[in-house]
VMD Tcl script that draws the C-alpha trace (Angstrom):
set ca {
  {-12.82 -8.72 -12.24}
  {-10.63 -8.44 -15.26}
  {-8.16 -5.90 -13.86}
  {-7.11 -6.47 -10.27}
  {-3.73 -4.90 -9.39}
  {-2.20 -5.98 -6.12}
  {1.18 -6.55 -4.51}
  {2.48 -9.53 -2.56}
  {5.25 -9.05 -0.01}
  {6.98 -11.27 2.49}
  {7.75 -9.89 5.93}
  {10.12 -11.89 8.14}
  {8.82 -12.70 11.62}
  {11.90 -11.44 13.40}
  {15.10 -9.50 12.90}
  {18.85 -9.58 13.31}
  {20.38 -8.58 16.62}
  {22.09 -5.18 16.81}
  {25.49 -6.80 16.17}
  {24.01 -8.92 13.32}
  {25.15 -12.20 14.84}
  {21.83 -13.65 15.91}
  {18.29 -13.99 14.53}
  {15.67 -12.86 17.05}
  {12.29 -14.43 16.31}
  {9.08 -12.62 17.03}
  {6.21 -14.11 18.98}
  {4.59 -17.06 17.17}
  {1.26 -15.23 17.41}
  {2.64 -12.18 15.59}
  {1.72 -11.57 12.00}
  {0.66 -8.18 10.72}
  {-1.74 -5.41 11.74}
  {-3.54 -5.77 8.41}
  {-6.01 -2.89 8.84}
  {-3.24 -0.41 9.70}
  {-0.99 -1.58 6.87}
  {-3.89 -1.43 4.39}
  {-4.76 2.13 5.44}
  {-1.12 3.27 5.29}
  {-0.59 1.68 1.88}
  {-3.80 3.26 0.53}
  {-2.75 6.70 1.81}
  {0.78 6.49 0.38}
  {-0.30 5.07 -2.99}
  {-3.04 7.65 -3.52}
  {-0.67 10.44 -2.45}
  {1.90 9.33 -5.03}
  {-0.73 8.92 -7.75}
  {-2.11 12.42 -7.03}
  {1.40 13.85 -7.16}
  {2.05 12.24 -10.56}
  {-1.35 13.40 -11.82}
  {-0.50 17.00 -10.90}
  {2.87 16.67 -12.66}
  {1.10 15.38 -15.78}
  {3.03 12.11 -15.82}
  {0.12 9.80 -14.98}
  {-1.80 8.24 -17.85}
  {-5.48 8.05 -16.94}
  {-7.87 5.90 -19.02}
  {-10.26 7.91 -21.20}
  {-13.35 6.63 -19.39}
  {-12.26 8.31 -16.11}
  {-13.51 11.90 -16.18}
  {-12.13 13.17 -12.85}
  {-9.16 11.29 -11.39}
  {-8.99 13.45 -8.25}
  {-12.62 12.61 -7.48}
  {-11.85 8.93 -8.07}
  {-8.87 9.13 -5.68}
  {-11.11 10.74 -3.03}
  {-13.63 7.92 -3.44}
  {-10.87 5.28 -3.24}
  {-9.53 6.90 -0.08}
  {-12.94 6.65 1.63}
  {-13.31 2.87 1.29}
  {-11.38 0.16 3.16}
  {-8.68 -1.71 1.26}
  {-7.68 -5.29 2.02}
}
mol new
graphics top color blue
foreach p $ca { graphics top sphere $p radius 0.5 }
foreach p [lrange $ca 0 end-1] q [lrange $ca 1 end] { graphics top cylinder $p $q radius 0.2 }
display resetview
């Protein structure tokens, strides 16, 4: 693949206490619910892209005839 957009993020495995004086670690077995995060990200990204398309501020490559149809297709497949 020549064009493969993706985002890397780092999520800490814990948080500060309510008074911000102590780090509270999560369980060592905790990481991320990848399937849920992937689905949420897909939904939010496609929503924002559709919104920009409707506003006319999204530049779509000439070889894409129907961006809305493409977004529907992208929404129906799993993202990882």
